[in-house]
C-alpha positions as CSV (number, residue, x, y, z in Angstrom):
1,X,-0.1,0.1,-0.1
2,X,0.9,3.6,0.2
3,X,4.4,3.9,1.5
4,X,4.8,5.4,5.1
5,X,7.1,8.0,6.3
6,X,9.7,6.5,8.5
7,X,12.9,7.2,10.5
8,X,16.1,6.1,8.9
9,X,16.2,2.9,10.7
10,X,12.6,1.7,9.8
11,X,13.6,2.3,6.0
12,X,17.0,0.8,6.2
13,X,20.6,1.9,7.1
14,X,21.2,5.6,7.0
15,X,23.6,5.5,4.3
16,X,23.6,3.5,1.0
17,X,25.7,0.5,0.5
18,X,27.7,-1.4,-1.9
19,X,25.5,-4.2,-3.4
20,X,26.7,-7.8,-2.5
21,X,29.1,-9.6,-5.0
22,X,27.7,-11.5,-7.7
23,X,28.2,-15.2,-8.1
24,X,31.2,-16.1,-10.5
25,X,30.5,-19.5,-11.9
26,X,29.2,-18.7,-15.5
27,X,26.3,-21.4,-15.3
28,X,25.3,-20.3,-11.7
29,X,25.3,-16.6,-13.1
30,X,23.2,-17.6,-16.1
31,X,20.6,-19.2,-13.9
32,X,20.6,-16.3,-11.3
33,X,20.3,-13.7,-13.8
34,X,17.5,-15.6,-15.7
35,X,15.6,-16.2,-12.3
36,X,15.9,-12.2,-11.5
37,X,14.6,-11.4,-14.8
38,X,11.8,-13.9,-14.6
39,X,10.7,-12.7,-11.1
40,X,10.9,-9.1,-12.3
41,X,8.6,-10.2,-15.1
42,X,6.2,-11.6,-12.5
43,X,6.9,-15.2,-13.6
44,X,7.7,-16.6,-9.9
45,X,7.4,-20.2,-10.8
46,X,9.8,-20.0,-13.7
47,X,12.1,-17.9,-11.5
48,X,12.0,-20.6,-8.8
49,X,13.0,-23.0,-11.2
50,X,16.0,-21.0,-12.5
51,X,17.1,-20.3,-8.9
52,X,16.6,-23.7,-7.6
53,X,19.2,-24.8,-10.3
54,X,21.4,-22.2,-9.5
55,X,21.5,-23.4,-5.6
56,X,22.0,-26.8,-6.5
57,X,25.1,-26.0,-8.7
58,X,26.5,-23.4,-6.5
59,X,28.3,-23.7,-3.1
60,X,27.3,-20.3,-2.1
61,X,24.9,-20.1,0.6
62,X,23.5,-16.7,-0.4
63,X,22.1,-18.3,-4.0
64,X,20.3,-20.9,-1.8
65,X,19.0,-18.3,0.4
66,X,17.7,-16.4,-2.3
67,X,16.4,-19.5,-4.1
68,X,14.5,-20.2,-0.8
69,X,13.0,-16.6,-0.6
70,X,11.5,-16.8,-4.1
71,X,10.1,-20.1,-3.6
72,X,8.3,-19.0,-0.5
73,X,7.1,-16.1,-2.3
74,X,5.8,-18.3,-5.0
75,X,4.5,-20.7,-2.3
76,X,6.3,-23.6,-4.1
77,X,6.5,-25.6,-1.0
78,X,8.4,-28.4,-2.3
79,X,11.0,-26.5,-4.1
80,X,11.2,-24.2,-1.0
81,X,11.9,-27.3,1.0
82,X,14.7,-28.4,-1.4
83,X,16.2,-24.8,-1.7
84,X,16.2,-24.5,2.2
85,X,17.7,-27.9,2.7
86,X,20.5,-26.8,0.3
87,X,21.0,-23.6,2.2
88,X,21.1,-25.4,5.5
89,X,23.7,-27.8,4.2
90,X,25.8,-24.9,2.9
91,X,25.4,-22.9,5.9
92,X,25.0,-25.6,8.6
93,X,25.3,-23.2,11.6
94,X,22.6,-20.8,10.1
95,X,19.2,-20.9,12.3
96,X,17.3,-19.1,9.7
97,X,18.4,-21.7,7.1
98,X,17.2,-24.5,9.4
99,X,14.0,-22.6,10.4
100,X,13.1,-22.0,6.7
101,X,13.7,-25.9,5.9
102,X,11.6,-26.8,8.6
103,X,9.0,-24.4,7.7
104,X,8.6,-25.8,4.1
105,X,8.9,-29.3,4.9
106,X,5.9,-29.1,7.4
107,X,4.1,-27.7,4.6
108,X,4.6,-30.6,2.4
109,X,4.2,-33.1,5.2
110,X,7.6,-34.0,5.5
111,X,7.6,-34.3,9.3
112,X,10.9,-36.4,9.5
113,X,12.9,-33.9,7.7
114,X,11.3,-31.1,9.7
115,X,12.0,-32.9,12.8
116,X,15.7,-33.2,11.8
117,X,16.0,-29.2,11.0
118,X,14.3,-28.5,14.4
119,X,17.0,-30.7,16.3
120,X,19.6,-28.9,14.7
121,X,18.2,-25.5,15.9
122,X,18.1,-26.9,19.3
123,X,21.7,-28.0,18.9
124,X,22.9,-24.8,17.7
125,X,21.1,-22.8,20.4
126,X,22.3,-25.1,23.2
127,X,18.4,-25.9,24.1
128,X,18.0,-22.3,25.3
129,X,14.6,-20.9,26.1
130,X,14.7,-19.0,23.0
131,X,15.4,-22.0,20.8
132,X,12.5,-24.2,22.4
133,X,10.1,-21.1,21.7
134,X,11.3,-20.9,18.1
135,X,10.7,-24.5,17.6
136,X,7.1,-24.0,18.8
137,X,6.5,-21.3,16.4
138,X,7.7,-23.3,13.8
139,X,5.4,-26.4,14.6
140,X,2.3,-24.1,14.9
141,X,2.4,-23.9,11.2
142,X,1.6,-27.4,10.7
143,X,-1.8,-26.7,11.9
144,X,-2.0,-30.3,13.4
145,X,-1.9,-30.4,17.1
146,X,-1.6,-34.1,17.3
147,X,1.5,-34.1,15.0
148,X,3.0,-31.1,16.7
149,X,2.8,-32.6,20.1
150,X,4.1,-36.1,18.7
151,X,7.3,-34.1,17.2
152,X,7.7,-32.6,20.5
153,X,7.8,-36.0,22.0
154,X,10.2,-36.9,19.8
155,X,12.6,-33.6,20.3
156,X,12.2,-33.9,24.0
157,X,13.3,-37.8,23.8
158,X,16.5,-37.0,21.7
159,X,17.2,-33.9,24.0
160,X,17.1,-35.3,27.4
161,X,19.1,-32.8,29.1
162,X,16.7,-29.8,27.9
163,X,14.9,-28.1,30.5
164,X,11.2,-29.4,31.1
165,X,10.0,-26.1,32.0
166,X,11.3,-24.7,28.4
167,X,9.9,-27.8,26.8
168,X,6.2,-27.3,28.4
169,X,6.5,-23.7,27.7
170,X,7.1,-24.5,24.1
171,X,4.3,-27.0,24.0
172,X,1.9,-24.5,25.6
173,X,2.9,-21.9,22.7
174,X,2.1,-24.3,20.3
175,X,-1.4,-24.7,21.7
176,X,-2.0,-21.0,21.9
177,X,-1.0,-20.9,18.1
178,X,-3.5,-23.6,17.3
179,X,-6.3,-22.0,19.5
180,X,-6.5,-24.8,21.9
181,X,-6.1,-22.8,25.1
182,X,-7.4,-25.4,27.6
183,X,-4.3,-27.5,26.3
184,X,-2.1,-24.6,26.4
185,X,-2.9,-23.8,30.0
186,X,-2.2,-27.5,31.0
187,X,1.5,-27.4,29.6
188,X,1.9,-23.8,31.2
189,X,1.0,-25.0,34.4
190,X,3.5,-27.9,34.1
191,X,6.1,-25.4,32.9
192,X,5.5,-23.3,36.1
193,X,5.5,-26.7,38.3
194,X,9.0,-27.3,36.9
195,X,10.1,-23.8,37.4
196,X,8.1,-21.8,39.9
197,X,10.7,-18.9,40.6
198,X,10.5,-17.9,36.8
199,X,8.3,-14.7,36.3
200,X,7.8,-15.1,32.7
201,X,6.4,-18.6,32.8
202,X,4.0,-17.3,35.7
203,X,3.1,-14.3,33.4
204,X,2.4,-16.5,30.6
205,X,0.2,-18.8,32.4
206,X,-1.8,-16.0,33.8
207,X,-2.4,-14.5,30.4
208,X,-4.0,-17.9,29.1
209,X,-5.9,-18.1,32.2
210,X,-7.4,-14.6,31.7
211,X,-8.4,-15.6,28.1
212,X,-9.9,-18.7,29.4
213,X,-12.0,-16.2,31.6
214,X,-10.5,-17.9,34.8
215,X,-10.0,-14.5,36.0
216,X,-9.0,-15.1,39.7
217,X,-6.6,-17.8,38.8
218,X,-5.0,-15.4,35.9
219,X,-4.6,-12.6,38.7
220,X,-3.0,-14.9,41.0
221,X,-0.3,-16.1,38.7
222,X,0.4,-12.5,37.7
223,X,0.6,-11.5,41.2
224,X,3.2,-14.3,41.8
225,X,5.1,-13.0,39.1
226,X,5.2,-9.4,40.3
227,X,6.1,-10.5,43.8
228,X,9.0,-12.5,42.3
229,X,10.3,-9.5,40.2
230,X,8.6,-6.1,41.9
231,X,11.1,-3.9,40.2
232,X,10.2,-5.0,36.6
233,X,8.6,-1.9,35.3
234,X,6.4,-3.6,32.5
235,X,5.3,-6.3,34.8
236,X,4.2,-4.0,37.7
237,X,2.3,-1.7,35.2
238,X,0.6,-4.8,33.6
239,X,-0.4,-6.1,37.0
240,X,-1.8,-2.9,38.1
241,X,-3.7,-2.3,34.8
242,X,-5.3,-6.0,35.5
243,X,-6.4,-5.1,39.1
244,X,-7.9,-1.7,37.8
245,X,-9.8,-3.6,34.9
246,X,-11.1,-5.9,37.5
247,X,-12.3,-3.1,39.8
248,X,-9.5,-3.1,42.3
249,X,-8.2,0.5,41.4
250,X,-6.9,1.1,45.0
251,X,-4.8,-2.1,44.8
252,X,-3.7,-1.1,41.5
253,X,-2.4,2.4,43.0
254,X,-0.5,0.6,45.8
255,X,1.2,-1.6,43.3
256,X,2.5,1.5,41.5
257,X,3.3,3.4,44.6
258,X,5.5,0.4,45.8
259,X,7.6,0.7,42.5
260,X,10.9,2.7,42.6
261,X,9.6,6.2,42.0
262,X,11.6,7.0,39.0
263,X,10.7,9.6,36.4
264,X,9.2,7.1,34.2
265,X,7.0,5.7,36.9
266,X,5.8,9.1,37.9
267,X,4.7,9.4,34.2
268,X,3.1,6.1,34.3
269,X,1.2,6.9,37.3
270,X,-0.1,10.1,35.9
271,X,-1.3,8.2,32.6
272,X,-3.0,5.8,34.8
273,X,-5.2,8.4,36.8
274,X,-5.9,9.8,33.4
275,X,-7.0,6.6,32.0
276,X,-9.2,6.1,35.1
277,X,-10.8,9.5,34.5
278,X,-9.3,11.0,37.7
279,X,-8.0,14.2,35.9
280,X,-7.4,16.0,39.5
281,X,-5.4,13.0,40.8
282,X,-3.3,13.2,37.8
283,X,-2.7,17.2,38.2
284,X,-1.9,16.5,42.0
285,X,0.6,13.9,40.7
286,X,1.9,16.2,38.3
287,X,2.5,19.0,40.8
288,X,4.3,16.4,43.3
289,X,6.5,15.3,40.3
290,X,8.2,18.9,40.6
291,X,9.3,18.4,44.2
292,X,10.8,14.9,43.5
293,X,14.6,14.9,43.4
294,X,16.7,13.1,41.0
295,X,20.4,13.0,40.3
296,X,19.8,13.5,36.5
297,X,18.0,16.6,36.0
298,X,17.6,16.3,32.2
299,X,16.0,13.0,32.7
300,X,13.5,14.3,35.1
301,X,12.7,17.1,32.8
302,X,12.2,15.0,29.9
303,X,9.3,12.8,31.7
304,X,8.0,16.0,33.2
305,X,7.6,17.1,29.6
306,X,5.9,14.1,28.7
307,X,3.5,14.3,31.4
308,X,2.7,17.8,30.4
309,X,1.8,16.7,27.0
310,X,-0.5,14.1,28.3
311,X,-2.2,16.7,30.3
312,X,-2.6,19.0,27.4
313,X,-0.3,21.4,28.9
314,X,1.8,22.2,25.6
315,X,3.5,25.5,27.1
316,X,4.6,23.7,30.2
317,X,5.9,20.7,27.9
318,X,7.8,23.2,26.0
319,X,9.6,24.5,29.1
320,X,10.5,21.3,30.4
321,X,12.0,20.1,27.1
322,X,14.0,23.2,27.2
323,X,15.3,22.0,30.5
324,X,16.8,18.6,29.0
325,X,20.2,20.0,28.4
326,X,22.5,16.9,28.2
327,X,22.4,13.1,27.9
328,X,20.7,10.8,25.5
329,X,17.2,12.5,25.7
330,X,18.8,15.9,24.4
331,X,18.2,15.6,20.7
332,X,14.7,13.9,21.0
333,X,13.7,16.6,23.4
334,X,15.0,19.5,21.2
335,X,13.3,18.0,18.1
336,X,10.1,17.5,20.2
337,X,10.3,21.1,21.4
338,X,10.4,22.5,18.1
339,X,7.4,20.2,17.0
340,X,5.3,21.8,19.8
341,X,6.2,25.1,19.1
342,X,4.9,24.5,15.5
343,X,1.8,23.0,16.7
344,X,1.2,26.1,18.8
345,X,1.3,28.1,15.9
346,X,4.5,29.8,15.7
347,X,6.2,27.9,12.7
348,X,8.9,30.8,12.5
349,X,10.2,30.2,15.9
350,X,10.0,26.3,15.3
351,X,12.0,26.5,12.3
352,X,14.5,28.9,14.0
353,X,15.1,26.2,16.7
354,X,15.6,23.4,14.1
355,X,18.1,25.7,12.2
356,X,19.8,26.2,15.6
357,X,20.4,22.7,16.2
358,X,22.1,22.3,12.6
359,X,24.1,25.6,13.4
360,X,25.4,24.4,16.8
361,X,25.8,20.7,16.2
362,X,28.6,18.8,14.4
363,X,26.7,15.6,14.9
364,X,25.7,14.3,11.5
365,X,22.6,12.6,13.1
366,X,21.3,15.7,14.7
367,X,21.7,17.7,11.5
368,X,19.8,15.2,9.6
369,X,17.1,14.8,11.9
370,X,16.5,18.5,12.2
371,X,16.0,18.7,8.6
372,X,13.4,15.7,8.6
373,X,11.6,17.3,11.6
374,X,11.7,20.6,9.8
375,X,9.9,19.1,6.6
376,X,7.5,17.0,8.7
377,X,6.2,20.2,10.7
378,X,5.6,22.0,7.4
379,X,3.9,19.0,5.7
380,X,1.6,18.4,8.9
381,X,0.9,22.2,8.6
382,X,-0.3,21.9,5.0
383,X,2.7,23.6,3.6
384,X,4.0,20.7,1.4
385,X,5.6,22.9,-1.2
386,X,8.1,24.4,1.5
387,X,8.4,21.0,3.2
388,X,9.7,19.7,-0.4
389,X,12.0,22.9,-0.6
390,X,13.5,22.1,2.8
391,X,14.2,18.4,1.9
392,X,15.9,19.4,-1.2
393,X,18.3,21.2,1.0
394,X,18.9,18.5,3.1
395,X,19.6,16.3,0.2
396,X,22.5,18.7,-0.8
397,X,24.0,18.2,2.7
398,X,23.1,14.6,2.8
399,X,22.9,13.1,-0.8
400,X,23.6,9.5,0.4
401,X,21.0,9.6,3.5
402,X,18.1,6.9,2.7
403,X,16.1,8.7,5.4
404,X,16.3,12.0,3.3
405,X,16.0,10.5,0.0
406,X,13.1,8.5,1.1
407,X,11.3,11.2,2.8
408,X,11.7,13.5,-0.4
409,X,10.6,10.8,-2.4
410,X,7.3,10.4,-0.5
411,X,6.5,14.0,-0.5
412,X,7.5,14.2,-4.5
413,X,4.8,11.5,-5.2
414,X,2.2,13.5,-2.9
415,X,2.8,16.6,-5.2
416,X,2.8,14.5,-8.3
417,X,6.5,15.0,-9.0
418,X,6.8,11.4,-10.1
419,X,10.1,11.9,-11.8
420,X,11.7,13.2,-8.6
421,X,10.3,10.2,-6.5
422,X,11.4,8.0,-9.0
423,X,14.8,9.4,-9.1
424,X,15.3,9.2,-5.3
425,X,14.0,5.7,-4.9
426,X,16.1,4.4,-7.8
427,X,19.1,6.0,-5.9
428,X,18.2,3.9,-2.8
429,X,17.5,0.8,-4.6
430,X,20.7,1.0,-6.7
431,X,22.8,0.9,-3.5
432,X,20.4,-1.3,-1.5
433,X,18.6,-3.7,-4.1
434,X,17.1,-5.4,-1.3
435,X,15.4,-2.2,0.3
436,X,11.8,-3.9,0.3
437,X,10.4,-0.3,1.5
438,X,11.9,1.5,-1.5
439,X,10.9,-1.1,-4.0
440,X,7.4,-1.1,-2.6
441,X,7.2,2.7,-2.4
442,X,8.4,3.1,-6.1
443,X,6.1,0.3,-7.4
444,X,3.2,1.7,-5.8
445,X,3.9,5.3,-6.9
446,X,3.9,4.1,-10.6
447,X,1.1,1.9,-10.3
448,X,-0.9,4.8,-8.5
449,X,0.2,7.8,-10.6
450,X,1.3,6.3,-14.2
451,X,0.3,3.4,-16.4
452,X,3.6,1.8,-16.2
453,X,2.0,-1.1,-14.6
454,X,4.3,-4.0,-15.8
455,X,7.3,-2.0,-14.4
456,X,5.1,-1.3,-11.2
457,X,4.4,-4.9,-10.7
458,X,8.0,-6.2,-11.2
459,X,9.1,-3.8,-8.3
460,X,6.2,-4.6,-6.1
461,X,6.9,-8.4,-6.6
462,X,10.5,-7.8,-5.5
463,X,9.5,-6.2,-2.6
464,X,7.0,-9.2,-1.9
465,X,9.8,-11.7,-2.4
466,X,11.8,-10.1,0.3
467,X,8.9,-9.4,2.9
468,X,5.9,-11.7,1.7
469,X,4.2,-11.0,5.3
470,X,4.6,-7.2,5.2
471,X,0.8,-5.8,5.1
472,X,1.7,-2.6,3.0
473,X,3.5,-4.8,0.5
474,X,0.6,-7.3,0.2
475,X,-1.6,-4.4,0.0
476,X,0.3,-3.2,-3.0
477,X,0.3,-6.4,-4.5
478,X,-3.7,-6.2,-4.4
479,X,-3.4,-2.7,-5.8
480,X,-1.4,-3.4,-8.9
481,X,-3.7,-6.4,-9.7
482,X,-6.7,-4.1,-9.1
483,X,-5.2,-1.5,-11.6
484,X,-4.3,-4.2,-14.3
485,X,-8.0,-5.5,-13.9
486,X,-7.4,-8.8,-12.0
487,X,-10.1,-8.5,-9.5
488,X,-10.1,-11.9,-8.0
489,X,-6.3,-11.5,-7.5
490,X,-6.6,-8.2,-6.2
491,X,-9.5,-9.4,-3.7
492,X,-7.2,-12.1,-2.4
493,X,-4.4,-10.0,-1.6
494,X,-6.5,-7.2,-0.1
495,X,-8.4,-9.8,2.0
496,X,-4.9,-10.7,3.4
């Protein structure tokens, strides 16, 4: 679907990079190039055939990895299993390779092969909790609770030193994924019995109980988790929220009062009272906030500013953000202060603040972010032309910044300047051929604003190969199908 505005790290690395080296064997190169061409033409099955041949001929795990990705995108599961198995052979310590092989094998009913791949994952990750959780997630794809449980039995037999708490936790996760909550609760309960001092197991079991509408049981498990780890910020807040939603507001407040009263906890307490409809209490806490002493004055001011924002006190928020004079919150505070000044109607001062960041900082990230923030506040104020001009100047200073190029491309597309949007996105793609966000943005722009549908589809399909589960890309697949009149296909993608 329509590309989203994003910070640099959500698009790709900040700077453009050199593409990976190409395979050198002539036959492999021929198959790879043929596969890429067929994929760009929308002939995914033919592309899978070529890439699988390349993978079998090559000793390069990256070729097998690419073959696996394309086979998954084409939903050619037998070939995906072959490609992923080849990848796992060539990269025996790669967990993603074994994961892909197990996934594909489960889809074609090869449980024996999948079990081998899962065993390798457990070996590589040394039977860690994360390893067993990953195995459970893969087995959930089978859609068959009996087969999944049988496979877990076999895995537990061949890994006798595995922690029974982890094994039962994994089994519980399988049944949650399959919608069998009563079975999930039974295995979760066993996990807790095996390791009663692990808060994450207690929390998991409590959540399942709550979903089974065993409210008292769920609260009890989460209470036990909280008592084991009372300084866990998220756990304490979750427990307080659960108490509040079950009519125990005073007990919820007690839990929050027992937490270490750090600036972020004070903010959470204020947000809690606002959510409970107790604005007067929230304002009282906000007043108390000023009297608390913390060694890090900038950290305190940052959270006071956020609390002021939550209370709708924008002028006070601006003043508190100004008090953040050092530390890791400084840049974020300066940028947010400028945004609030703009929202308060003083665009001139806001832009001057951002220009000041650029003039007073030698940090490239601070300068880059100030340009992006200035463009954003102008765009949100409806002045897209001036926002575009700002990004023009940003590109002059940061010609290799993916974030700046991507932002200008989106704004150019909004303004109907397809040529600029295309130039910026192709600059990104030339340096980062697997930048799915840029591929999707360019494909969507061409599909939406031109009639270059075949070219648009090729770009969107490349993005789809890279990220077949990304909603915006799936939406673009539906949109290009719609634009070309393939209504049944469009409906299928858009329904997904």
